[in-house]
N, C-alpha and C positions, 0 to 999 in steps of 0.2 A: 892458744895452746892450753890455757887454763880450763876452758869449757870441755876440751877433749879429755883432760884428766878426770873431770867430774863425771862425764858420760862413761868413761872407761871404768871408774870405781863403781858407778851405779850398775853397769852391766855385770861387773864381777860380783857385786853383792847379790844381785838378783839371781845369777847363775848358781852361786853357793846356796842361796835360799831354796831354789828349785831342787837341787840335789839332796837337800836335807828335809824335804817335805813329803807329804803324802801324795802318791801318784793320782789317787782319785780326786783330790782337791789340792792343787799345788800351793794354795795359800793357807793350808792347815798343817802345821808341823806335826810330825809323828808323835811327839811327846804329849800332844793334846788329843789323842784318839779317844773316841767316846768310850765311856765305861758302860758295861752291860749290867743292868739290874732289873730283877723281876721278883715280886713278892706276892704271895697269896695267903691271907689269913682267914678266909671264908666268912668274914664278918659282913660282907655285902655281896650282892649278886655280881657287881662289877669286878670284885676281886677274884672271882673264879670263872669269869667269862672265858670261854674257849676250852674248858676242861670237859672231859667226856667219860662215860662209863660203858661197860659191856657186861650185861647180865648173863653169865655163862650158862645157867640152867633155865633161863627164861621164866623164873618164878616171880618176877616183878619186885623182888627184894634185891637191892644192889646198894652201892655206895650212895649215901645221902649227906647233905649238909644239915647238921643238927647236933645231937648229942645222944648218948646211950646210957641208960641206967645199969647196963650190964658191965660197964668198965669200972674196975676198982678205982682208978684215978684217970683224970683227963690228961691229954698230952700237955707237957710243960708249956707255960706261958700262953695258954689258950684264952681267948676272950669268951664270948657267949656261945660261939659255934666252932665246930671243926667238922671234918668230913669223916664219916664212920661207915664201916660195914659190920652189921650185927648178924652173925650166923644163927643166933638164938631166934631170930624172927623169920628165918628162911625155911623153905621146905627141906625135907630130909633126903636130899640127893647130892652127890658129889658134883662140884663145879668149880670153875675158876671165875672169880669176880674181879674185873679190871677197872682201875681208875687211871685216866690218862691226863697228863698236863697238856697245855697247848704245845705246839711245835715251835721251837725257837730257831731262828735263822741268824747267821752271824756275818757281819760285814768286815770283821777284823779277826786276826788270830788272838785267842785269849786262853788264859788259864782260869777256869771257873771253879768256884766253890758252890756246890749244891747242898743245901741243908734243909732239915725238916725236924719237927718234933713228932713223937708218936707215943701211943699207949696201946698195949696188947694184953689181952687175957686169952690164953690158950689152955684148955684142959689137956694134961699130959697124955691121956689115953686116946684123945680124939684124933690125933694125927694131922690136924690142920696146920698150915704154915702161912706166913706172910712174907712176901718178897718185894723188894724195890729194885727195879731194873732201869738202868740208864741206857737209852738207845741213841746212838750216834750214826747218822746216815743209814738208817734202817737196820743197823746191826747192834748186837748187844755189846756195850762198851764195858759195863761193870754191873754187878748185882750184889745185893745183900739178902740173906735168907734168915728169917727169924722163926725159931721153932719153940720158943718158950715165952712165957709171960714176962712183961717188962715195960718200962717207959723211959723216955729220955730224949736226947738229941742224937742225930746221926748225920753223916755227911759223905760226900764224894768229891774228889778233885778230878776235873775233866779238862783235857787239852782239846780245844777246837781250832779249826782253821777257817779262814775266810771262805764262805760258801757252804759251810757245814750246816746240817740240821740236827736238832737234839730234842728229845722229849723224855719224860720219866713215866714209868708205869708202876703203879702200886697194885699188887696182885694178891688177893686172898684165895688160897686154895682150900676149899671146903672138902675135906676127905669124905665125910658122909654124915657123921653125927653133928648135932647142934652143939658145938664145942668151943666157940670162940667169938671174939669181937676185937676190932682194931679201930683206932682213931688216929688221924693224921692232921697236923696243923702247921702253920708257920713255914710253908714251903718257900724257899728263897734260892735264886740263882744270881750270882754276882761275879763279875770279873775281878780277879785279885792281881792280875798282871797284864 
């Protein structure tokens, strides 16, 4: 009779454990789901592996990892390098110049914090703008548009579900004149919930 009670208690405990655990891995409790974290500081080639650019006017001047003498100040907390688009080096035609993060895929539901540091010099009469667009499952989730010079940190909060894909686009819209430069650094995506 005593062995029967032990077996019954063991079966009851295992059943409760299974009901309170992750379906993908029944031996991994939900409270221990993996955190999501990605950071790119552009200090090494490995840190920006998977990033891409699109040269909108095909003038061979696009986003590069380096620095620019045309920026009044560098993005906050940058090291030796950051990613920069320098319109003063480009040809005099209007275009959109894209910088893309890698695409991130999610195994769990998360609330994410996406943050980055930036520095922008835009001449007021030039009309150029800088946008940051968060894409979730091929649709625009959120965006920020910068129309004036400045520098600092900025961020987005994004809710993702299991199976979602997400990437971020940094877009410099060159209206026509050589009238601006933008630098981006310290890009980070992390789960906060």
